Each structure stands twice: as structure tokens, then as C-alpha cells.
C-alpha positions in Angstrom: -34.1 -8.7 17.3 -31.8 -6.1 16.6 -31.7 -2.5 16.3 -32.4 -0.5 12.4 -28.9 1.0 12.4 -28.6 4.3 9.1 -25.4 6.7 9.2 -26.3 9.5 6.5 -23.3 11.6 5.1 -24.6 14.7 2.2 -22.6 12.6 -0.4 -24.0 9.2 0.4 -25.5 6.7 2.6 -22.3 5.9 4.2 -23.6 2.4 6.7 -26.9 0.6 6.6 -27.4 -1.8 9.8 -28.9 -4.2 10.9 -27.0 -3.9 15.3 -26.9 -4.7 18.7 -26.5 -2.0 20.1 -24.5 1.9 19.0 -22.9 4.2 21.5 -23.5 8.0 19.8 -21.4 10.9 21.1 -23.6 13.8 21.5 -23.1 16.8 22.6 -24.5 16.3 26.4 -22.7 13.3 26.6 -21.8 9.8 25.0 -25.0 7.4 25.4 -26.1 3.5 24.0 -29.4 2.6 21.9 -30.9 0.0 21.7 -33.7 -1.6 19.7 -36.4 -0.4 21.4 -34.9 2.5 22.6 -37.6 5.5 23.6 -37.1 8.1 20.3 -35.2 10.6 21.2 -33.2 13.4 19.4 -29.7 14.6 19.7 -26.5 16.7 18.1 -23.3 14.8 18.0 -19.7 16.0 19.0 -16.9 16.3 16.0 -14.5 14.1 15.8 -15.9 11.8 18.0 -16.5 8.2 17.8 -19.4 7.2 16.8 -19.7 2.4 18.1 -21.1 0.2 16.7 -21.5 -3.3 18.5 -22.0 -5.8 15.5 -23.5 -8.1 18.6 -23.7 -8.5 22.4 -20.0 -9.0 23.5 -18.5 -7.8 20.4 -15.5 -5.2 20.1 -16.5 -2.4 18.5 -16.2 -0.6 15.6 -15.0 2.8 15.2 -15.5 5.5 13.5 -14.9 8.6 13.0 -17.4 11.4 13.3 -17.6 15.1 12.2 -20.9 16.6 13.8 -24.6 16.2 12.8 -27.1 14.6 14.4 -28.8 11.4 15.5 -32.4 10.6 15.7 -34.4 7.5 17.5 -37.7 6.4 16.6 -39.5 3.0 16.6 -38.4 2.3 13.0 -34.5 2.8 14.5 -31.6 5.1 15.0 -30.3 7.1 12.2 -26.4 8.9 11.8 -26.4 12.6 10.4 -23.0 12.8 9.8 -21.5 15.9 8.0 -18.7 13.3 7.8 -17.6 10.1 8.1 -13.6 11.3 8.6 -11.5 7.6 10.1 -12.0 5.4 11.4 -10.6 5.6 14.7 
């Protein structure tokens, strides 16, 4: 089973994938999201790394994002980023 992950900027749908886990840079601290995570919302830190794990034990892909929000619901994780700055 996999987590449905979407990364959206005001310009476009940046990414839409099924992944194992995403570590989100929340303003109250980083948090990991796996499939079945409890519903929640969080604001995001600016210029912080979003870590995307394609599979368990994989090396994470890191993307630097500039602020925004994250929502976890029964469908998965959606990150609404002001912008994706660069690969970290």
C-alpha cells in the first residue's frame, strides 16, 4: 500500500505520486506521513526541505519549498507550497 502524495504550487501541479512516506517541514516541527495517517493540517516553514521516500528504506528525494500548507486526509497528503525553490 502507498501514500497518495500531491505537491501543488500556484502555477501547477508539481508532483502527483504514490510514495512510501513524506517528511513535512511543519512550523511546529517536522512530521512524517505514512498511508493511514490521522487527518491534520499544518503550515510549512519557508526554505525547508520536503523529504520524499519512494519506498521503505530508500534514500529520500529532497525538495526545498517556500512556505505553504499541508493537509493529510483519508485520500492522502497534499502539500500546497508557495513555490518549489530547488532540489536540496
